[in-house]
FIPAGU-659835 format. One line per field, with one value per residue: x, y, z of N, C-alpha, C, O in turn; residue in three letters; residue number from 0. Coordinates in Angstrom, 3 decimals, m for minus. Atoms other than C-alpha are relative to their C-alpha. Example, Ala and Ser with C-alpha at 12.3 -4.5 7.8 and 13.67 -1.06 7.14 Angstrom:
<sites>
nu [0.890; m0.820] $
nv [m1.190; m1.190] $
nw [0.000; m0.060] $
cau [12.300; 13.670] $
cav [m4.500; m1.060] $
caw [7.800; 7.140] $
cu [0.900; m0.770] $
cv [1.200; 1.090] $
cw [0.000; 0.730] $
ou [1.936; m0.261] $
ov [1.181; 2.198] $
ow [0.665; 0.899] $
type [Ala; Ser] $
seq [0; 1] $
</sites>
This chain:
<sites>
nu [0.080; 0.655; 0.713; 0.009; 0.892; m0.787; m0.906; 0.751; 0.349; m1.210; m0.313; 1.063; m0.192; m1.194; 0.389; 0.794; m0.922; m0.742; 0.908; 0.140; m1.273; 0.062; 0.934; m0.579; m1.157; 0.585; 0.491; m1.121; m0.682; 0.929; 0.228; 1.190; m0.266; 0.509; m0.007; 0.907; 1.214; m0.148; 0.990; m0.172; 0.052; 1.041; m0.444; m1.185; 0.362; 0.052; m1.255; m0.515; m0.042; m1.321; m0.177; 0.993; m0.621; m0.461; 1.147; 0.543; m0.898; 0.247; 1.340; m0.230; m0.752; 0.930; 0.911; m0.767; m0.188; 1.314; 0.246; m0.929; 0.511; 1.214; m0.406; m0.487; 1.110; 0.693; m0.799; 0.160; 1.327; m0.035; m0.758; 0.801; 1.129; m0.535; m0.281; 1.175; 0.729; m0.411; 1.131; 0.135; 0.062; 1.308; 0.596; m0.856; m1.374; m0.240; m0.193; m1.371; m0.271; m1.108; m0.494; m0.501; m1.257; m0.351; 0.606] $
nv [0.821; 1.249; 0.579; 1.480; 0.343; m0.180; 1.099; 1.155; m0.167; 0.118; 1.462; 0.647; m0.328; 0.753; 1.405; 0.047; m0.171; 1.280; 0.995; m0.313; 0.380; 1.450; 0.382; m0.320; 0.889; 1.307; m0.223; m0.080; 1.292; 1.073; 0.940; m0.224; m0.879; 0.465; m1.220; 0.108; m0.784; m1.299; m0.293; m1.294; 0.122; m0.787; m1.086; m0.694; m1.390; m0.580; m0.175; m1.325; m0.793; 0.070; 1.287; 0.094; 0.192; 1.379; 0.847; m0.151; 0.701; 1.478; 0.274; 0.037; 1.246; 1.123; 0.051; 0.498; 1.402; 0.588; 0.059; 1.036; 1.288; 0.210; 0.310; 1.390; 0.964; 0.012; 0.779; 1.417; 0.440; 0.175; 1.251; 1.150; 0.153; 0.534; 1.438; 0.791; 0.525; 1.356; 0.897; 0.660; 1.444; 0.538; m0.477; m0.722; 0.464; 1.137; 1.329; 0.509; 0.907; 0.933; 0.764; 1.256; 0.209; 1.400; 0.664] $
nw [m1.169; 0.281; m1.131; 0.073; 1.117; 1.305; 0.156; 0.432; 1.409; 0.781; 0.124; 0.755; 1.427; 0.428; 0.121; 1.211; 1.167; 0.122; 0.535; 1.491; 0.579; 0.055; 1.077; 1.269; 0.225; 0.393; 1.361; 0.901; 0.040; 0.419; m1.095; m0.825; m1.125; m1.332; m0.785; m1.107; 0.022; m0.619; m0.943; m0.596; m1.457; m0.701; m0.811; 0.582; 0.061; 1.412; 0.704; m0.218; 1.231; 0.644; 0.633; 1.054; 1.313; 0.066; 0.141; 1.309; 0.930; m0.134; 0.666; 1.476; 0.317; m0.240; 1.142; 1.153; m0.220; 0.164; 1.443; 0.554; m0.372; 0.811; 1.383; m0.024; m0.132; 1.261; 0.950; m0.402; 0.396; 1.468; 0.312; m0.394; 0.992; 1.226; m0.124; 0.370; m1.118; m0.305; m0.112; m1.312; 0.060; 0.375; 1.275; 0.926; m0.114; 0.935; m0.612; m0.013; 1.093; m0.239; 1.128; m0.427; 0.779; m0.043; 1.132] $
cau [109.437; 108.530; 105.864; 105.378; 102.533; 104.907; 107.398; 104.678; 103.471; 107.012; 107.610; 104.234; 104.885; 108.363; 106.827; 104.334; 107.111; 109.053; 106.015; 105.527; 109.197; 108.801; 105.874; 107.652; 110.788; 108.616; 106.904; 110.230; 111.702; 108.628; 108.269; 105.446; 105.364; 105.038; 104.163; 102.717; 99.184; 99.117; 97.277; 96.811; 97.668; 94.964; 95.302; 97.869; 96.021; 95.714; 98.456; 100.702; 100.792; 104.537; 104.100; 101.285; 103.561; 105.195; 101.801; 100.562; 103.673; 102.966; 99.330; 100.488; 102.968; 100.292; 97.911; 100.661; 101.373; 97.623; 97.304; 100.325; 98.808; 95.430; 97.181; 98.980; 95.783; 94.040; 96.902; 96.618; 92.874; 93.441; 96.070; 93.771; 90.903; 93.184; 93.828; 91.657; 88.966; 90.085; 87.769; 86.444; 86.317; 83.577; 81.545; 83.472; 86.608; 88.139; 88.066; 91.332; 92.871; 95.111; 97.140; 97.741; 101.375; 101.454; 99.409] $
cav [139.013; 135.336; 133.825; 130.153; 130.016; 131.409; 128.639; 125.991; 127.484; 127.645; 123.942; 123.047; 124.932; 123.386; 119.943; 120.707; 121.851; 118.603; 116.496; 118.292; 117.775; 114.047; 113.789; 115.603; 113.511; 110.352; 111.763; 112.579; 109.202; 107.254; 105.725; 105.483; 108.267; 107.069; 110.367; 110.388; 111.721; 115.425; 116.332; 119.878; 120.019; 121.200; 124.560; 125.919; 129.219; 131.593; 131.945; 134.811; 137.656; 137.337; 133.725; 134.466; 134.720; 131.371; 129.786; 131.220; 129.901; 126.421; 126.687; 127.456; 124.533; 122.232; 123.182; 122.490; 119.040; 118.338; 119.250; 117.037; 114.118; 114.562; 114.546; 111.336; 109.685; 110.782; 109.314; 106.042; 105.842; 106.383; 103.583; 101.212; 101.926; 100.972; 97.513; 94.807; 93.563; 90.363; 87.416; 85.934; 82.296; 80.289; 82.054; 83.122; 81.331; 79.020; 75.326; 73.696; 71.729; 68.684; 66.941; 63.262; 62.904; 59.150; 58.330] $
caw [129.167; 128.960; 131.165; 131.952; 129.373; 126.660; 127.396; 127.151; 123.879; 122.564; 123.308; 121.875; 118.605; 118.457; 118.861; 116.067; 113.738; 114.473; 113.698; 110.338; 109.578; 110.320; 107.976; 105.180; 105.574; 105.323; 102.184; 100.561; 101.432; 100.361; 103.766; 106.254; 108.856; 112.393; 114.035; 117.513; 117.920; 118.759; 121.883; 123.094; 126.793; 129.151; 130.803; 128.348; 128.081; 125.038; 122.487; 123.427; 120.887; 120.302; 119.164; 116.650; 113.657; 114.439; 114.851; 111.584; 109.776; 111.216; 110.074; 106.505; 106.626; 108.047; 105.203; 102.669; 104.190; 104.220; 100.504; 99.688; 101.612; 99.862; 96.459; 97.414; 98.493; 95.326; 93.266; 95.216; 94.590; 90.847; 90.783; 92.625; 90.212; 87.312; 88.704; 87.272; 89.510; 91.245; 90.942; 94.125; 94.920; 93.243; 90.603; 87.558; 88.637; 85.998; 86.800; 87.706; 84.791; 85.231; 82.592; 83.081; 82.003; 82.721; 79.661] $
cu [m0.792; m0.712; 0.073; m0.856; 0.751; 0.928; m0.793; m0.418; 1.169; 0.302; m1.026; 0.141; 1.234; m0.308; m0.817; 0.846; 0.806; m0.856; m0.189; 1.278; 0.069; m0.823; 0.614; 1.190; m0.524; m0.516; 1.134; 0.751; m0.884; m0.257; m1.226; 0.442; m0.614; 0.116; m0.989; m1.235; 0.256; m1.124; 0.308; m0.121; m1.111; 0.621; 1.168; m0.256; 0.036; 1.405; 0.515; 0.211; 1.366; 0.263; m0.994; 0.606; 0.534; m1.158; m0.624; 0.901; m0.247; m1.329; 0.190; 0.717; m0.942; m0.957; 0.705; 0.192; m1.326; m0.316; 0.842; m0.525; m1.314; 0.338; 0.543; m1.098; m0.833; 0.714; m0.154; m1.347; m0.035; 0.756; m0.836; m1.123; 0.494; 0.248; m1.225; m0.649; 0.433; m1.272; 0.004; m0.016; m1.405; m0.399; 1.014; 1.461; 0.232; 0.260; 1.451; 0.136; 1.218; 0.336; 0.623; 1.241; 0.444; m0.520; 0.811] $
cv [m1.236; m0.519; m1.522; m0.452; 0.160; m1.156; m1.239; 0.042; m0.172; m1.491; m0.685; 0.295; m0.684; m1.468; m0.172; 0.057; m1.372; m1.073; 0.232; m0.411; m1.518; m0.490; 0.295; m0.852; m1.377; 0.106; m0.062; m1.318; m1.169; m1.040; 0.426; 0.905; m0.534; 1.203; m0.178; 0.937; 1.293; 0.240; 1.343; m0.166; 0.880; 1.185; 0.793; 1.503; 0.537; 0.191; 1.410; 0.710; m0.141; m1.341; m0.188; m0.277; m1.384; m0.941; 0.083; m0.680; m1.475; m0.353; m0.108; m1.305; m1.195; m0.146; m0.539; m1.503; m0.663; m0.125; m1.054; m1.394; m0.334; m0.369; m1.422; m1.019; m0.071; m0.869; m1.510; m0.546; m0.209; m1.290; m1.182; m0.236; m0.576; m1.506; m0.771; m0.582; m1.454; m0.863; m0.650; m1.492; m0.442; 0.527; 0.781; m0.453; m1.197; m1.269; m0.420; m1.050; m0.829; m0.741; m1.274; m0.313; m1.467; m0.714; 0.105] $
cw [m0.224; 1.243; m0.129; m1.198; m1.306; m0.173; m0.422; m1.430; m0.928; m0.203; m0.837; m1.503; m0.534; m0.296; m1.273; m1.235; m0.223; m0.620; m1.477; m0.725; m0.215; m1.132; m1.364; m0.353; m0.490; m1.452; m1.010; m0.168; m0.461; 1.067; 0.812; 1.180; 1.251; 0.942; 1.188; m0.117; 0.784; 0.929; 0.636; 1.516; 0.579; 0.763; m0.589; m0.146; m1.434; m0.500; 0.256; m1.320; m0.715; m0.698; m1.214; m1.369; m0.154; m0.160; m1.360; m1.077; 0.066; m0.604; m1.527; m0.365; 0.183; m1.148; m1.218; 0.126; m0.230; m1.516; m0.692; 0.312; m0.827; m1.437; m0.085; 0.149; m1.269; m1.058; 0.264; m0.426; m1.512; m0.393; 0.355; m0.926; m1.326; 0.073; m0.409; 1.232; 0.213; 0.131; 1.367; m0.196; m0.464; m1.374; m0.845; 0.033; m0.944; 0.759; m0.131; m1.141; 0.348; m1.259; 0.510; m0.849; 0.009; m1.244; m1.225] $
ou [m1.932; m0.140; 0.614; m0.493; 0.587; 1.079; m0.345; m0.376; 1.012; 0.545; m0.710; m0.035; 1.246; 0.212; m0.665; 0.631; 1.020; m0.377; m0.190; 1.203; 0.478; m0.432; 0.564; 1.386; 0.033; m0.270; 1.069; 1.274; m0.415; m0.555; m1.760; 1.487; m1.822; 1.070; m2.133; m1.143; 0.857; m2.280; 1.410; m1.126; m1.436; 1.741; 1.859; 0.696; 0.334; 2.363; m0.209; 0.514; 1.432; 1.259; m0.989; 0.124; 0.368; m1.067; m1.053; 0.399; m0.253; m1.484; m0.342; 0.367; m0.908; m1.255; 0.106; 0.035; m1.343; m0.763; 0.371; m0.501; m1.497; m0.303; 0.273; m1.048; m1.274; 0.095; m0.292; m1.431; m0.577; 0.311; m0.872; m1.465; m0.301; 0.332; m2.354; 0.000; 0.511; m2.277; 1.047; 0.018; m2.417; 0.232; 1.691; 2.281; m0.571; 0.902; 2.131; m0.788; 2.241; m0.571; 1.565; 1.116; 1.461; m0.046; 0.419] $
ov [m1.142; m0.540; m2.057; m1.413; m0.650; m1.625; m1.973; m0.955; m0.723; m1.934; m1.584; m0.597; m1.118; m2.049; m1.172; m0.665; m1.807; m1.862; m0.717; m0.991; m1.983; m1.392; m0.546; m1.190; m1.973; m0.789; m0.785; m1.623; m2.294; m2.199; 1.524; 0.674; m0.758; 1.328; m0.589; 2.007; 1.278; 0.092; 1.546; m0.672; 1.947; 1.090; 1.512; 2.281; m0.217; 0.341; 2.378; 0.078; m0.149; m1.479; m1.224; m1.129; m1.963; m1.880; m0.940; m1.240; m2.156; m1.427; m1.022; m1.959; m2.130; m1.267; m1.264; m2.201; m1.739; m1.174; m1.743; m2.264; m1.449; m1.246; m2.143; m2.092; m1.146; m1.649; m2.315; m1.666; m1.209; m2.026; m2.124; m1.382; m1.179; m2.177; m0.355; m0.891; m2.215; m0.447; m0.978; m1.978; 0.137; 0.235; 1.702; m0.013; m2.131; m1.278; m0.121; m1.827; m0.278; m1.096; m1.234; m0.705; m1.788; m1.805; m0.414] $
ow [m0.680; 2.333; m1.097; m1.875; m2.219; m1.301; m1.303; m2.151; m2.018; m1.326; m1.615; m2.334; m1.686; m1.249; m1.976; m2.209; m1.354; m1.434; m2.262; m1.808; m1.279; m1.873; m2.261; m1.521; m1.412; m2.260; m2.005; m1.239; m0.631; 0.782; 0.654; 1.789; 1.320; 1.709; 0.994; m0.719; 1.858; 0.533; 1.146; 2.014; 0.057; 1.265; 0.133; m0.203; m2.360; 0.258; 0.025; m2.333; m1.944; m1.408; m1.879; m2.117; m1.228; m0.951; m1.894; m2.052; m0.960; m1.185; m2.158; m1.348; m0.617; m1.560; m2.012; m0.876; m0.829; m1.980; m1.597; m0.559; m1.316; m2.018; m1.046; m0.452; m1.675; m1.781; m0.658; m0.930; m1.981; m1.273; m0.436; m1.219; m2.045; m0.955; m0.148; 2.231; m0.752; 0.709; 1.932; m1.327; m0.069; m2.390; m0.387; m0.773; m0.962; 1.809; m1.112; m1.380; 0.755; m2.012; 1.301; m2.010; m0.606; m1.559; m2.271] $
type [Met; Ser; Ser; Glu; Ala; Asp; Ile; Asp; Trp; Arg; Ser; Leu; Leu; Asp; Ser; Met; Ala; Lys; Arg; Leu; Asp; Met; Ile; Glu; Thr; Ala; Phe; Asp; Gly; Gly; Thr; Glu; Ala; Ser; Val; Pro; Val; Phe; Glu; Leu; Pro; Glu; Gly; Ile; Gly; Pro; Leu; Pro; Lys; Glu; Leu; Arg; Glu; Thr; Ala; Glu; Glu; Leu; Leu; Val; Lys; Thr; Gln; Glu; Val; Glu; Lys; Arg; Leu; Glu; Ala; Met; Met; Asp; Ala; Thr; Val; Lys; Gln; Leu; Arg; Arg; Leu; Pro; Ala; Gln; Arg; Gly; Phe; Gly; Ile; Gly; Arg; Pro; Ala; Ala; Thr; Tyr; Ile; Asp; Gln; Ser; Ala] $
seq [0; 1; 2; 3; 4; 5; 6; 7; 8; 9; 10; 11; 12; 13; 14; 15; 16; 17; 18; 19; 20; 21; 22; 23; 24; 25; 26; 27; 28; 29; 30; 31; 32; 33; 34; 35; 36; 37; 38; 39; 40; 41; 42; 43; 44; 45; 46; 47; 48; 49; 50; 51; 52; 53; 54; 55; 56; 57; 58; 59; 60; 61; 62; 63; 64; 65; 66; 67; 68; 69; 70; 71; 72; 73; 74; 75; 76; 77; 78; 79; 80; 81; 82; 83; 84; 85; 86; 87; 88; 89; 90; 91; 92; 93; 94; 95; 96; 97; 98; 99; 100; 101; 102] $
</sites>
């Protein structure tokens, strides 16, 4: 028997799964993920026992996505560290050189 709280939790877990899918699709496509912020609704009540397995599966998937994101961020940091330091304006900047071609 489903209660109103079960239905709210079902839709909430479905929404979470869709968000994770959106993030993974963006990762796989090399695009930016524009995923809305997740907000837990007030008054939703405790997670029903019959939805625990679904919630646990989502937790595992969330942790996998998090590890993947951390690896991508680490790779980006390593790439940025390999770039040569850019010189600022002023000190250490080579003087402009002009050649007078009219002479």
